[in-house]
PDB file with one MODEL, atoms N, CA, C and O in Angstrom:
MODEL        1
ATOM      1  N   MET A   1      71.638 -66.334  99.172  1.00  0.00           N
ATOM      2  CA  MET A   1      73.023 -65.905  99.191  1.00  0.00           C
ATOM      3  C   MET A   1      73.876 -66.889  99.994  1.00  0.00           C
ATOM      4  O   MET A   1      75.026 -67.156  99.643  1.00  0.00           O
ATOM      5  N   GLU A   2      73.311 -67.415 101.055  1.00  0.00           N
ATOM      6  CA  GLU A   2      74.032 -68.371 101.889  1.00  0.00           C
ATOM      7  C   GLU A   2      74.363 -69.643 101.105  1.00  0.00           C
ATOM      8  O   GLU A   2      75.450 -70.205 101.242  1.00  0.00           O
ATOM      9  N   ALA A   3      73.415 -70.084 100.288  1.00  0.00           N
ATOM     10  CA  ALA A   3      73.638 -71.282  99.472  1.00  0.00           C
ATOM     11  C   ALA A   3      74.747 -71.030  98.449  1.00  0.00           C
ATOM     12  O   ALA A   3      75.552 -71.917  98.165  1.00  0.00           O
ATOM     13  N   LYS A   4      74.781 -69.831  97.905  1.00  0.00           N
ATOM     14  CA  LYS A   4      75.807 -69.504  96.911  1.00  0.00           C
ATOM     15  C   LYS A   4      77.192 -69.483  97.569  1.00  0.00           C
ATOM     16  O   LYS A   4      78.166 -69.951  96.979  1.00  0.00           O
ATOM     17  N   ASN A   5      77.278 -68.951  98.767  1.00  0.00           N
ATOM     18  CA  ASN A   5      78.549 -68.946  99.490  1.00  0.00           C
ATOM     19  C   ASN A   5      78.999 -70.367  99.812  1.00  0.00           C
ATOM     20  O   ASN A   5      80.182 -70.690  99.709  1.00  0.00           O
ATOM     21  N   ALA A   6      78.056 -71.204 100.198  1.00  0.00           N
ATOM     22  CA  ALA A   6      78.380 -72.599 100.493  1.00  0.00           C
ATOM     23  C   ALA A   6      78.873 -73.309  99.235  1.00  0.00           C
ATOM     24  O   ALA A   6      79.825 -74.087  99.292  1.00  0.00           O
ATOM     25  N   LEU A   7      78.228 -73.044  98.107  1.00  0.00           N
ATOM     26  CA  LEU A   7      78.652 -73.637  96.839  1.00  0.00           C
ATOM     27  C   LEU A   7      80.059 -73.175  96.479  1.00  0.00           C
ATOM     28  O   LEU A   7      80.891 -73.973  96.047  1.00  0.00           O
ATOM     29  N   GLU A   8      80.317 -71.898  96.658  1.00  0.00           N
ATOM     30  CA  GLU A   8      81.642 -71.364  96.343  1.00  0.00           C
ATOM     31  C   GLU A   8      82.709 -72.008  97.227  1.00  0.00           C
ATOM     32  O   GLU A   8      83.767 -72.405  96.740  1.00  0.00           O
ATOM     33  N   ASN A   9      82.431 -72.109  98.515  1.00  0.00           N
ATOM     34  CA  ASN A   9      83.384 -72.732  99.434  1.00  0.00           C
ATOM     35  C   ASN A   9      83.634 -74.187  99.062  1.00  0.00           C
ATOM     36  O   ASN A   9      84.778 -74.641  99.050  1.00  0.00           O
ATOM     37  N   TYR A  10      82.568 -74.917  98.760  1.00  0.00           N
ATOM     38  CA  TYR A  10      82.691 -76.321  98.382  1.00  0.00           C
ATOM     39  C   TYR A  10      83.496 -76.471  97.095  1.00  0.00           C
ATOM     40  O   TYR A  10      84.341 -77.359  96.982  1.00  0.00           O
ATOM     41  N   THR A  11      83.231 -75.604  96.134  1.00  0.00           N
ATOM     42  CA  THR A  11      83.907 -75.674  94.841  1.00  0.00           C
ATOM     43  C   THR A  11      85.411 -75.467  94.994  1.00  0.00           C
ATOM     44  O   THR A  11      86.202 -76.222  94.430  1.00  0.00           O
ATOM     45  N   TYR A  12      85.806 -74.450  95.750  1.00  0.00           N
ATOM     46  CA  TYR A  12      87.237 -74.205  95.942  1.00  0.00           C
ATOM     47  C   TYR A  12      87.879 -75.311  96.783  1.00  0.00           C
ATOM     48  O   TYR A  12      89.036 -75.669  96.559  1.00  0.00           O
ATOM     49  N   SER A  13      87.141 -75.843  97.735  1.00  0.00           N
ATOM     50  CA  SER A  13      87.641 -76.960  98.533  1.00  0.00           C
ATOM     51  C   SER A  13      87.883 -78.184  97.659  1.00  0.00           C
ATOM     52  O   SER A  13      88.883 -78.886  97.813  1.00  0.00           O
ATOM     53  N   LEU A  14      86.958 -78.427  96.746  1.00  0.00           N
ATOM     54  CA  LEU A  14      87.091 -79.546  95.819  1.00  0.00           C
ATOM     55  C   LEU A  14      88.315 -79.363  94.928  1.00  0.00           C
ATOM     56  O   LEU A  14      89.075 -80.306  94.707  1.00  0.00           O
ATOM     57  N   ARG A  15      88.501 -78.163  94.423  1.00  0.00           N
ATOM     58  CA  ARG A  15      89.673 -77.886  93.573  1.00  0.00           C
ATOM     59  C   ARG A  15      90.964 -78.099  94.367  1.00  0.00           C
ATOM     60  O   ARG A  15      91.922 -78.678  93.855  1.00  0.00           O
ATOM     61  N   ASN A  16      90.988 -77.634  95.609  1.00  0.00           N
ATOM     62  CA  ASN A  16      92.178 -77.833  96.443  1.00  0.00           C
ATOM     63  C   ASN A  16      92.436 -79.315  96.687  1.00  0.00           C
ATOM     64  O   ASN A  16      93.585 -79.757  96.696  1.00  0.00           O
ATOM     65  N   SER A  17      91.376 -80.074  96.881  1.00  0.00           N
ATOM     66  CA  SER A  17      91.519 -81.518  97.087  1.00  0.00           C
ATOM     67  C   SER A  17      92.104 -82.193  95.855  1.00  0.00           C
ATOM     68  O   SER A  17      92.927 -83.101  95.975  1.00  0.00           O
ATOM     69  N   LEU A  18      91.686 -81.758  94.678  1.00  0.00           N
ATOM     70  CA  LEU A  18      92.218 -82.336  93.441  1.00  0.00           C
ATOM     71  C   LEU A  18      93.719 -82.101  93.310  1.00  0.00           C
ATOM     72  O   LEU A  18      94.427 -82.900  92.698  1.00  0.00           O
ATOM     73  N   ASN A  19      94.196 -81.015  93.881  1.00  0.00           N
ATOM     74  CA  ASN A  19      95.613 -80.671  93.784  1.00  0.00           C
ATOM     75  C   ASN A  19      96.432 -81.152  94.978  1.00  0.00           C
ATOM     76  O   ASN A  19      97.648 -80.964  95.017  1.00  0.00           O
ATOM     77  N   ASP A  20      95.766 -81.770  95.947  1.00  0.00           N
ATOM     78  CA  ASP A  20      96.445 -82.276  97.132  1.00  0.00           C
ATOM     79  C   ASP A  20      97.377 -83.426  96.743  1.00  0.00           C
ATOM     80  O   ASP A  20      96.965 -84.357  96.051  1.00  0.00           O
ATOM     81  N   GLU A  21      98.609 -83.357  97.181  1.00  0.00           N
ATOM     82  CA  GLU A  21      99.609 -84.369  96.817  1.00  0.00           C
ATOM     83  C   GLU A  21      99.193 -85.775  97.253  1.00  0.00           C
ATOM     84  O   GLU A  21      99.472 -86.745  96.549  1.00  0.00           O
ATOM     85  N   LYS A  22      98.532 -85.896  98.402  1.00  0.00           N
ATOM     86  CA  LYS A  22      98.131 -87.213  98.905  1.00  0.00           C
ATOM     87  C   LYS A  22      97.038 -87.842  98.050  1.00  0.00           C
ATOM     88  O   LYS A  22      97.004 -89.060  97.874  1.00  0.00           O
ATOM     89  N   LEU A  23      96.154 -87.020  97.525  1.00  0.00           N
ATOM     90  CA  LEU A  23      95.036 -87.539  96.736  1.00  0.00           C
ATOM     91  C   LEU A  23      95.326 -87.570  95.244  1.00  0.00           C
ATOM     92  O   LEU A  23      94.694 -88.314  94.494  1.00  0.00           O
ATOM     93  N   LYS A  24      96.278 -86.763  94.823  1.00  0.00           N
ATOM     94  CA  LYS A  24      96.578 -86.605  93.400  1.00  0.00           C
ATOM     95  C   LYS A  24      96.791 -87.939  92.688  1.00  0.00           C
ATOM     96  O   LYS A  24      96.297 -88.146  91.580  1.00  0.00           O
ATOM     97  N   GLU A  25      97.516 -88.824  93.320  1.00  0.00           N
ATOM     98  CA  GLU A  25      97.852 -90.099  92.691  1.00  0.00           C
ATOM     99  C   GLU A  25      96.724 -91.121  92.773  1.00  0.00           C
ATOM    100  O   GLU A  25      96.752 -92.123  92.059  1.00  0.00           O
ATOM    101  N   LYS A  26      95.747 -90.891  93.618  1.00  0.00           N
ATOM    102  CA  LYS A  26      94.662 -91.856  93.806  1.00  0.00           C
ATOM    103  C   LYS A  26      93.498 -91.647  92.847  1.00  0.00           C
ATOM    104  O   LYS A  26      92.652 -92.526  92.686  1.00  0.00           O
ATOM    105  N   ILE A  27      93.458 -90.490  92.216  1.00  0.00           N
ATOM    106  CA  ILE A  27      92.350 -90.166  91.313  1.00  0.00           C
ATOM    107  C   ILE A  27      92.859 -90.245  89.878  1.00  0.00           C
ATOM    108  O   ILE A  27      93.839 -89.586  89.533  1.00  0.00           O
ATOM    109  N   PRO A  28      92.206 -91.041  89.044  1.00  0.00           N
ATOM    110  CA  PRO A  28      92.632 -91.133  87.640  1.00  0.00           C
ATOM    111  C   PRO A  28      92.565 -89.762  86.949  1.00  0.00           C
ATOM    112  O   PRO A  28      91.693 -88.946  87.246  1.00  0.00           O
ATOM    113  N   GLU A  29      93.496 -89.530  86.031  1.00  0.00           N
ATOM    114  CA  GLU A  29      93.569 -88.245  85.318  1.00  0.00           C
ATOM    115  C   GLU A  29      92.254 -87.886  84.629  1.00  0.00           C
ATOM    116  O   GLU A  29      91.832 -86.730  84.655  1.00  0.00           O
ATOM    117  N   ALA A  30      91.612 -88.870  84.016  1.00  0.00           N
ATOM    118  CA  ALA A  30      90.352 -88.599  83.310  1.00  0.00           C
ATOM    119  C   ALA A  30      89.291 -88.090  84.281  1.00  0.00           C
ATOM    120  O   ALA A  30      88.536 -87.174  83.955  1.00  0.00           O
ATOM    121  N   ASP A  31      89.232 -88.681  85.475  1.00  0.00           N
ATOM    122  CA  ASP A  31      88.260 -88.244  86.478  1.00  0.00           C
ATOM    123  C   ASP A  31      88.596 -86.845  86.985  1.00  0.00           C
ATOM    124  O   ASP A  31      87.706 -86.018  87.181  1.00  0.00           O
ATOM    125  N   LYS A  32      89.885 -86.588  87.195  1.00  0.00           N
ATOM    126  CA  LYS A  32      90.298 -85.252  87.641  1.00  0.00           C
ATOM    127  C   LYS A  32      89.907 -84.197  86.623  1.00  0.00           C
ATOM    128  O   LYS A  32      89.461 -83.109  86.988  1.00  0.00           O
ATOM    129  N   LYS A  33      90.073 -84.514  85.349  1.00  0.00           N
ATOM    130  CA  LYS A  33      89.723 -83.556  84.296  1.00  0.00           C
ATOM    131  C   LYS A  33      88.234 -83.256  84.311  1.00  0.00           C
ATOM    132  O   LYS A  33      87.834 -82.097  84.204  1.00  0.00           O
ATOM    133  N   VAL A  34      87.410 -84.287  84.443  1.00  0.00           N
ATOM    134  CA  VAL A  34      85.956 -84.096  84.476  1.00  0.00           C
ATOM    135  C   VAL A  34      85.571 -83.196  85.649  1.00  0.00           C
ATOM    136  O   VAL A  34      84.803 -82.248  85.486  1.00  0.00           O
ATOM    137  N   VAL A  35      86.104 -83.496  86.821  1.00  0.00           N
ATOM    138  CA  VAL A  35      85.772 -82.713  88.014  1.00  0.00           C
ATOM    139  C   VAL A  35      86.315 -81.295  87.885  1.00  0.00           C
ATOM    140  O   VAL A  35      85.616 -80.335  88.211  1.00  0.00           O
ATOM    141  N   ASP A  36      87.544 -81.154  87.417  1.00  0.00           N
ATOM    142  CA  ASP A  36      88.131 -79.822  87.281  1.00  0.00           C
ATOM    143  C   ASP A  36      87.368 -78.972  86.270  1.00  0.00           C
ATOM    144  O   ASP A  36      87.182 -77.774  86.481  1.00  0.00           O
ATOM    145  N   ASP A  37      86.931 -79.581  85.183  1.00  0.00           N
ATOM    146  CA  ASP A  37      86.129 -78.839  84.195  1.00  0.00           C
ATOM    147  C   ASP A  37      84.827 -78.341  84.815  1.00  0.00           C
ATOM    148  O   ASP A  37      84.415 -77.207  84.569  1.00  0.00           O
ATOM    149  N   LYS A  38      84.182 -79.181  85.614  1.00  0.00           N
ATOM    150  CA  LYS A  38      82.924 -78.787  86.257  1.00  0.00           C
ATOM    151  C   LYS A  38      83.180 -77.711  87.310  1.00  0.00           C
ATOM    152  O   LYS A  38      82.395 -76.770  87.433  1.00  0.00           O
ATOM    153  N   VAL A  39      84.256 -77.837  88.060  1.00  0.00           N
ATOM    154  CA  VAL A  39      84.617 -76.823  89.056  1.00  0.00           C
ATOM    155  C   VAL A  39      84.829 -75.477  88.366  1.00  0.00           C
ATOM    156  O   VAL A  39      84.348 -74.449  88.843  1.00  0.00           O
ATOM    157  N   THR A  40      85.543 -75.485  87.254  1.00  0.00           N
ATOM    158  CA  THR A  40      85.773 -74.253  86.491  1.00  0.00           C
ATOM    159  C   THR A  40      84.453 -73.660  86.020  1.00  0.00           C
ATOM    160  O   THR A  40      84.254 -72.448  86.087  1.00  0.00           O
ATOM    161  N   GLU A  41      83.561 -74.505  85.548  1.00  0.00           N
ATOM    162  CA  GLU A  41      82.248 -74.041  85.086  1.00  0.00           C
ATOM    163  C   GLU A  41      81.462 -73.387  86.223  1.00  0.00           C
ATOM    164  O   GLU A  41      80.851 -72.335  86.034  1.00  0.00           O
ATOM    165  N   VAL A  42      81.479 -74.002  87.389  1.00  0.00           N
ATOM    166  CA  VAL A  42      80.749 -73.455  88.538  1.00  0.00           C
ATOM    167  C   VAL A  42      81.361 -72.130  88.977  1.00  0.00           C
ATOM    168  O   VAL A  42      80.634 -71.184  89.278  1.00  0.00           O
ATOM    169  N   ILE A  43      82.682 -72.051  89.017  1.00  0.00           N
ATOM    170  CA  ILE A  43      83.349 -70.807  89.411  1.00  0.00           C
ATOM    171  C   ILE A  43      83.016 -69.689  88.428  1.00  0.00           C
ATOM    172  O   ILE A  43      82.770 -68.554  88.837  1.00  0.00           O
ATOM    173  N   GLN A  44      83.006 -70.001  87.144  1.00  0.00           N
ATOM    174  CA  GLN A  44      82.646 -68.994  86.142  1.00  0.00           C
ATOM    175  C   GLN A  44      81.203 -68.540  86.331  1.00  0.00           C
ATOM    176  O   GLN A  44      80.908 -67.352  86.194  1.00  0.00           O
ATOM    177  N   TRP A  45      80.309 -69.459  86.640  1.00  0.00           N
ATOM    178  CA  TRP A  45      78.914 -69.104  86.880  1.00  0.00           C
ATOM    179  C   TRP A  45      78.813 -68.197  88.111  1.00  0.00           C
ATOM    180  O   TRP A  45      78.109 -67.188  88.092  1.00  0.00           O
ATOM    181  N   LEU A  46      79.519 -68.565  89.172  1.00  0.00           N
ATOM    182  CA  LEU A  46      79.492 -67.752  90.388  1.00  0.00           C
ATOM    183  C   LEU A  46      80.025 -66.346  90.118  1.00  0.00           C
ATOM    184  O   LEU A  46      79.457 -65.362  90.592  1.00  0.00           O
ATOM    185  N   ASP A  47      81.107 -66.254  89.360  1.00  0.00           N
ATOM    186  CA  ASP A  47      81.675 -64.940  89.025  1.00  0.00           C
ATOM    187  C   ASP A  47      80.695 -64.101  88.206  1.00  0.00           C
ATOM    188  O   ASP A  47      80.596 -62.890  88.399  1.00  0.00           O
ATOM    189  N   ALA A  48      79.985 -64.739  87.307  1.00  0.00           N
ATOM    190  CA  ALA A  48      79.034 -64.028  86.447  1.00  0.00           C
ATOM    191  C   ALA A  48      77.785 -63.590  87.209  1.00  0.00           C
ATOM    192  O   ALA A  48      77.076 -62.683  86.771  1.00  0.00           O
ATOM    193  N   HIS A  49      77.516 -64.228  88.341  1.00  0.00           N
ATOM    194  CA  HIS A  49      76.299 -63.938  89.099  1.00  0.00           C
ATOM    195  C   HIS A  49      76.606 -63.430  90.507  1.00  0.00           C
ATOM    196  O   HIS A  49      75.845 -63.686  91.440  1.00  0.00           O
ATOM    197  N   GLN A  50      77.702 -62.721  90.659  1.00  0.00           N
ATOM    198  CA  GLN A  50      78.094 -62.215  91.974  1.00  0.00           C
ATOM    199  C   GLN A  50      77.062 -61.287  92.589  1.00  0.00           C
ATOM    200  O   GLN A  50      76.874 -61.289  93.805  1.00  0.00           O
ATOM    201  N   SER A  51      76.401 -60.507  91.775  1.00  0.00           N
ATOM    202  CA  SER A  51      75.481 -59.506  92.313  1.00  0.00           C
ATOM    203  C   SER A  51      74.069 -60.037  92.514  1.00  0.00           C
ATOM    204  O   SER A  51      73.196 -59.303  92.977  1.00  0.00           O
ATOM    205  N   SER A  52      73.832 -61.289  92.176  1.00  0.00           N
ATOM    206  CA  SER A  52      72.495 -61.864  92.349  1.00  0.00           C
ATOM    207  C   SER A  52      72.153 -61.933  93.828  1.00  0.00           C
ATOM    208  O   SER A  52      72.966 -62.361  94.648  1.00  0.00           O
ATOM    209  N   GLU A  53      70.951 -61.510  94.156  1.00  0.00           N
ATOM    210  CA  GLU A  53      70.534 -61.525  95.553  1.00  0.00           C
ATOM    211  C   GLU A  53      69.565 -62.654  95.852  1.00  0.00           C
ATOM    212  O   GLU A  53      69.474 -63.104  96.994  1.00  0.00           O
ATOM    213  N   LYS A  54      68.845 -63.115  94.850  1.00  0.00           N
ATOM    214  CA  LYS A  54      67.905 -64.206  95.036  1.00  0.00           C
ATOM    215  C   LYS A  54      68.525 -65.475  94.508  1.00  0.00           C
ATOM    216  O   LYS A  54      69.375 -65.453  93.618  1.00  0.00           O
ATOM    217  N   GLU A  55      68.078 -66.595  95.080  1.00  0.00           N
ATOM    218  CA  GLU A  55      68.554 -67.870  94.566  1.00  0.00           C
ATOM    219  C   GLU A  55      67.982 -68.088  93.184  1.00  0.00           C
ATOM    220  O   GLU A  55      66.802 -67.837  92.941  1.00  0.00           O
ATOM    221  N   GLU A  56      68.831 -68.559  92.274  1.00  0.00           N
ATOM    222  CA  GLU A  56      68.391 -68.787  90.896  1.00  0.00           C
ATOM    223  C   GLU A  56      68.187 -70.250  90.651  1.00  0.00           C
ATOM    224  O   GLU A  56      67.816 -70.645  89.545  1.00  0.00           O
TER     225      GLU A  56
ENDMDL
END
């Protein structure tokens, strides 16, 4: 459960970084899209497995 919380925190932190005005212009749009798509995928996985108690 601790690992899942850490993943969730990291994922949202990464998404916030992508939207940060200082970093926004330094990251190419194509790279931002790839990372944002993966972040969305991880968040959806976390939402679907909220009740999991064991590490999967």
